Structure formats: structure tokens, C-alpha cells
C-alpha atoms as a printed R data frame, in Angstrom:
   type eleno elety resid chain resno       x       y       z
1  ATOM     1    CA   MET     A     1   0.011  -6.963  33.512
2  ATOM     2    CA   ARG     A     2  -1.761  -5.000  36.320
3  ATOM     3    CA   PHE     A     3  -2.375  -5.654  40.057
4  ATOM     4    CA   ALA     A     4  -5.712  -4.568  41.472
5  ATOM     5    CA   VAL     A     5  -7.334  -4.667  44.825
6  ATOM     6    CA   ILE     A     6 -10.861  -5.610  44.559
7  ATOM     7    CA   GLN     A     7 -12.980  -5.783  47.696
8  ATOM     8    CA   GLY     A     8 -10.509  -6.743  49.971
9  ATOM     9    CA   SER     A     9  -8.881  -9.278  47.888
10 ATOM    10    CA   ARG     A    10  -6.196  -9.271  45.507
11 ATOM    11    CA   GLU     A    11  -6.283 -10.019  41.637
12 ATOM    12    CA   TRP     A    12  -3.617 -10.350  38.987
13 ATOM    13    CA   THR     A    13  -5.415  -9.341  35.657
14 ATOM    14    CA   GLU     A    14  -4.077  -8.638  32.250
15 ATOM    15    CA   ALA     A    15  -4.490  -5.296  30.897
16 ATOM    16    CA   MET     A    16  -6.951  -4.670  28.185
17 ATOM    17    CA   PRO     A    17  -5.067  -4.109  24.956
18 ATOM    18    CA   GLU     A    18  -5.504  -0.912  23.413
19 ATOM    19    CA   ARG     A    19  -7.404  -0.793  20.186
20 ATOM    20    CA   ALA     A    20  -5.292   0.576  17.422
21 ATOM    21    CA   ALA     A    21  -6.426   4.040  15.968
22 ATOM    22    CA   ALA     A    22  -8.493   3.494  12.975
23 ATOM    23    CA   PRO     A    23  -6.310   4.858   9.721
24 ATOM    24    CA   GLN     A    24  -7.454   8.378   9.067
25 ATOM    25    CA   GLY     A    25  -9.140   7.624   6.007
26 ATOM    26    CA   LEU     A    26  -6.547   5.549   4.449
27 ATOM    27    CA   VAL     A    27  -7.781   2.377   2.594
28 ATOM    28    CA   VAL     A    28  -6.381   0.321  -0.024
29 ATOM    29    CA   GLU     A    29  -8.179   2.062  -2.644
30 ATOM    30    CA   ASP     A    30  -6.127   5.336  -1.940
31 ATOM    31    CA   VAL     A    31  -2.924   3.187  -2.676
32 ATOM    32    CA   GLN     A    32  -4.289   1.630  -5.954
33 ATOM    33    CA   ALA     A    33  -5.237   5.115  -6.940
34 ATOM    34    CA   GLU     A    34  -1.521   6.284  -6.481
35 ATOM    35    CA   ALA     A    35  -0.417   3.286  -8.333
36 ATOM    36    CA   ARG     A    36  -2.930   4.112 -11.439
37 ATOM    37    CA   ARG     A    37  -1.420   7.560 -11.179
38 ATOM    38    CA   ARG     A    38   1.964   6.390 -11.593
39 ATOM    39    CA   LEU     A    39   0.927   3.944 -14.373
40 ATOM    40    CA   ARG     A    40  -0.614   6.925 -16.225
41 ATOM    41    CA   CYS     A    41   2.538   8.769 -15.962
42 ATOM    42    CA   LEU     A    42   4.295   5.800 -17.686
43 ATOM    43    CA   LYS     A    43   1.825   5.973 -20.111
44 ATOM    44    CA   ILE     A    44   1.413   2.127 -19.941
45 ATOM    45    CA   GLU     A    45  -2.323   2.308 -21.559
46 ATOM    46    CA   GLU     A    46  -0.658   3.839 -24.665
47 ATOM    47    CA   TRP     A    47   2.052   1.113 -24.804
48 ATOM    48    CA   ARG     A    48  -0.533  -1.667 -24.413
49 ATOM    49    CA   LEU     A    49  -2.683   0.087 -27.223
50 ATOM    50    CA   ARG     A    50   0.154   0.172 -29.340
51 ATOM    51    CA   GLU     A    51   0.696  -3.544 -28.771
52 ATOM    52    CA   PHE     A    52  -2.549  -4.468 -29.464
53 ATOM    53    CA   VAL     A    53  -2.642  -2.404 -32.756
54 ATOM    54    CA   THR     A    54   0.575  -2.950 -34.262
55 ATOM    55    CA   GLY     A    55   1.768  -6.091 -32.714
56 ATOM    56    CA   THR     A    56   4.806  -4.606 -31.570
57 ATOM    57    CA   PRO     A    57   5.395  -5.443 -27.892
58 ATOM    58    CA   VAL     A    58   5.475  -3.311 -25.031
59 ATOM    59    CA   PRO     A    59   9.327  -2.642 -24.220
60 ATOM    60    CA   ASP     A    60  10.701  -4.854 -21.465
61 ATOM    61    CA   HIS     A    61  11.630  -1.742 -19.344
62 ATOM    62    CA   VAL     A    62   8.313  -0.350 -19.399
63 ATOM    63    CA   SER     A    63   6.600  -3.476 -18.578
64 ATOM    64    CA   HIS     A    64   9.054  -4.373 -15.876
65 ATOM    65    CA   LEU     A    65   8.360  -1.144 -14.125
66 ATOM    66    CA   ALA     A    66   4.737  -1.463 -14.496
67 ATOM    67    CA   LEU     A    67   5.009  -4.829 -12.771
68 ATOM    68    CA   GLN     A    68   7.086  -3.224  -9.995
69 ATOM    69    CA   ILE     A    69   4.544  -0.505  -9.483
70 ATOM    70    CA   GLU     A    70   1.651  -3.053  -9.208
71 ATOM    71    CA   PHE     A    71   3.638  -5.104  -6.802
72 ATOM    72    CA   ALA     A    72   4.685  -2.024  -4.767
73 ATOM    73    CA   ALA     A    73   0.991  -0.968  -4.413
74 ATOM    74    CA   GLN     A    74  -0.227  -4.459  -3.192
75 ATOM    75    CA   ALA     A    75   2.597  -4.297  -0.420
76 ATOM    76    CA   ILE     A    76   1.710  -1.059   0.677
77 ATOM    77    CA   GLY     A    77  -1.948  -1.872   0.788
78 ATOM    78    CA   ARG     A    78  -1.022  -5.051   2.994
79 ATOM    79    CA   LEU     A    79   0.659  -2.716   5.559
80 ATOM    80    CA   SER     A    80  -1.177  -2.154   9.014
81 ATOM    81    CA   PRO     A    81  -1.535   0.646   9.112
82 ATOM    82    CA   ILE     A    82  -1.114   2.045   5.818
83 ATOM    83    CA   PRO     A    83   1.696   4.670   6.024
84 ATOM    84    CA   SER     A    84   0.255   8.366   5.945
85 ATOM    85    CA   ASP     A    85   2.994   9.154   3.383
86 ATOM    86    CA   TYR     A    86   2.321   6.065   1.102
87 ATOM    87    CA   ALA     A    87   2.663   8.392  -1.899
88 ATOM    88    CA   ASP     A    88   6.135   9.487  -0.968
89 ATOM    89    CA   ASP     A    89   8.589   8.079  -3.796
90 ATOM    90    CA   VAL     A    90  10.585   6.050  -1.103
91 ATOM    91    CA   TYR     A    91   7.888   3.513  -1.425
92 ATOM    92    CA   TRP     A    92   7.399   3.281  -5.173
93 ATOM    93    CA   PRO     A    93  10.185   2.243  -7.805
94 ATOM    94    CA   ARG     A    94  11.719   5.049  -9.911
95 ATOM    95    CA   ILE     A    95  10.313   5.852 -13.135
96 ATOM    96    CA   TRP     A    96  13.381   7.379 -14.863
């Protein structure tokens, strides 16, 4: 709250809220691109193709890790603002 003198009278006014700085080019698509990169490292498309061709299911640990990566991408994308170090391993599940 701020106290101001206006034309000889006193008035209590609320300070204008400061506008949050716009994220410096970080958007949800950046986070999704990082998730796609991590899924490529996991070779999830090759596992899914193998499942489609041979009928052998994707191993549970691989599909579970893919779900964790997708969930982490959604959670990071919902943060406001998105952290500038969103690609850091601290935000993502371990691949090993």
C-alpha cells in the first residue's frame, strides 16, 4: 500500500502490481523439444516399431521411463515462468 498526497488531500491507494517479466524466449514447445530429444535417446520409436512389426511389447522399464519423461514435460511446461535451466537433469527422470 502506498500513501500519496494529491492536491492538498490524502489518499490511500494500492500500488500497481509489477508486471512479471516475459520469459526470455522460453515456451512450452522448447520443453516439448527437450522431451522429444530425451525420448530419441531412449530410442522409444524403435521400440514401438519393433512392437508393431513383431508383436513383442515394449519392455516395461522403457515404456515406464517414456511415460515419466512425458509427464515431466507436461509439469515443466505448466510452470510459470518456465525455468531457464529446464533442460537440466534435475527436472527429468534418470535414463540409466
